[in-house]
C-alpha positions, 0 to 999 in steps of 0.5 A, a space after each residue: 113409702 108404699 109397697 105392692 107385691 107381686 102377688 095381690 095381697 088383700 084382707 077378707 074385709 070388703 074393698 073399701 076396709 081394704 083401701 082405708 087400712 093404712 088411714 085407720 092405723 094412722 089414727 085418721 078421722 073417719 071423714 078423712 078415711 071416707 074420702 080418701 078411699 072413695 078418691 083411691 077407689 076412683 083413681 083405680 076405677 073400683 068405686 062401684 065394688 067398694 062394698 064387694 069382699 075383696 078376696 071374691 075379686 078377680 087377680 087383676 081387681 085385687 091388684 088394683 086394690 092393692 094399688 089403691 090401699 098403697 096410694 091412699 096414704 099419699 106415699 112419696 115412693 111407691 115399690 112395685 115388686 113385679 105388679 103385673 107377674 100373675 095377670 093376663 095381658 088385659 089385666 096387666 095393661 090395666 096396671 100399667 097405665 095406672 102405673 104410668 098415671 100414678 107417676 105422672 099425674 100424682 108425681 109419685 116416684 116408683 121403683 119397680 122390679 120386673 123381668 119384663 124387658 118390653 114393660 121396662 121400656 114402656 114404663 121406665 125413665 131410668 133403668 138398672 139392671 142387676 145381674 148376679 146380685 150386682 147393679 150391672 148398669 144404670 141408665 135411660 131405656 136408650 142406654 139399656 137397650 141400645 148401649 149396653 155396656 157389656 155382652 151379659 148386659 146385651 144378651 139379658 136385654 134381647 140383643 143376642 147378635 155377637 159377632 166378632 171382628 177386627 177394626 180394620 180402619 176408622 176415620 172420625 168415628 166410622 169404622 170399617 170391621 172385618 168379620 171374617 171375609 165380610 167388612 161391616 161399617 159401624 160407627 164407634 171411636 174404637 180405634 183400628 187393630 182392636 178386636 171388638 164385638 158387634 151387637 145387633 137388634 133384631 128389629 133393626 135389621 131389613 130382610 130382603 130376597 137375594 135378587 132384590 138389592 135395593 141399590 143406594 141407600 142410607 143402609 151401609 151394610 148388605 150381608 148375603 145369607 139364607 133362612 135356617 130357622 122361623 120361630 113364631 114370637 107373637 105378631 112377629 117372626 123371629 128369622 135366623 139368617 146364616 150370614 157366616 155369622 148368624 143374624 136374627 131379624 125380627 119382622 112381622 108375620 104379615 110381612 113374612 107372609 107377603 114376601 114369602 119367606 121361607 126357610 132355605 130362601 136366599 136373602 140379603 140382611 141390610 144393617 145400618 152403620 148407626 144401629 150397630 153397637 160396638 164393644 172392644 173385647 178385652 
């Protein structure tokens, strides 16, 4: 096994000596150490810095040295403890690309901890969500982010829309759910009469002006509402729409500007039946 820590840990010797550290302790021959160190430094694209003292490098470069040092011993399993937590976006992107290369090209099993939900989606084949010290759910990226098995997990992975309602009827897994005076269509096996919670990812909601109802489309749900808040979210705007229940919507900043959405705008929130994750309430 090899391990890379959240904060880059390097020795006050050259980059090459850092990378060859594990091989030295294993008693490898000098020629083998030199060959494998060069291969590992080529992997992380730091061969040109092999003679530099590792402590003089940037944080991102130090983390690449730590990765090279872990990989030089050819581990079957590589353990990463939030390896990009202290890095700038460019360095983080470099480390992520290295992680993918190590996994796909070298077939190394990687176990990685992260608090970055987007990073988890980008990198992981399988995800385990730990809440209060317990493994709450394990599954594919789709399972975790679009089919959480509880409200706490849904909120943890960024689904903060939890609308409570009652299944009015269900025909072949296509349900009509009452939420106050409105009806929502969703795909679920939960039978009529059960109280449920509806979870909707904000990027799955389509927003349009109230006077621009599109007519017949594949969208099965249209909720009339008013924009009550607009929150900058990087290149996106998180728009909170009061439709009775409050529905967050994530749209690009450019789309928001082009459509002229402002606080107070009357809008329609469109939601596909297949985009709603339904869980029975206990």
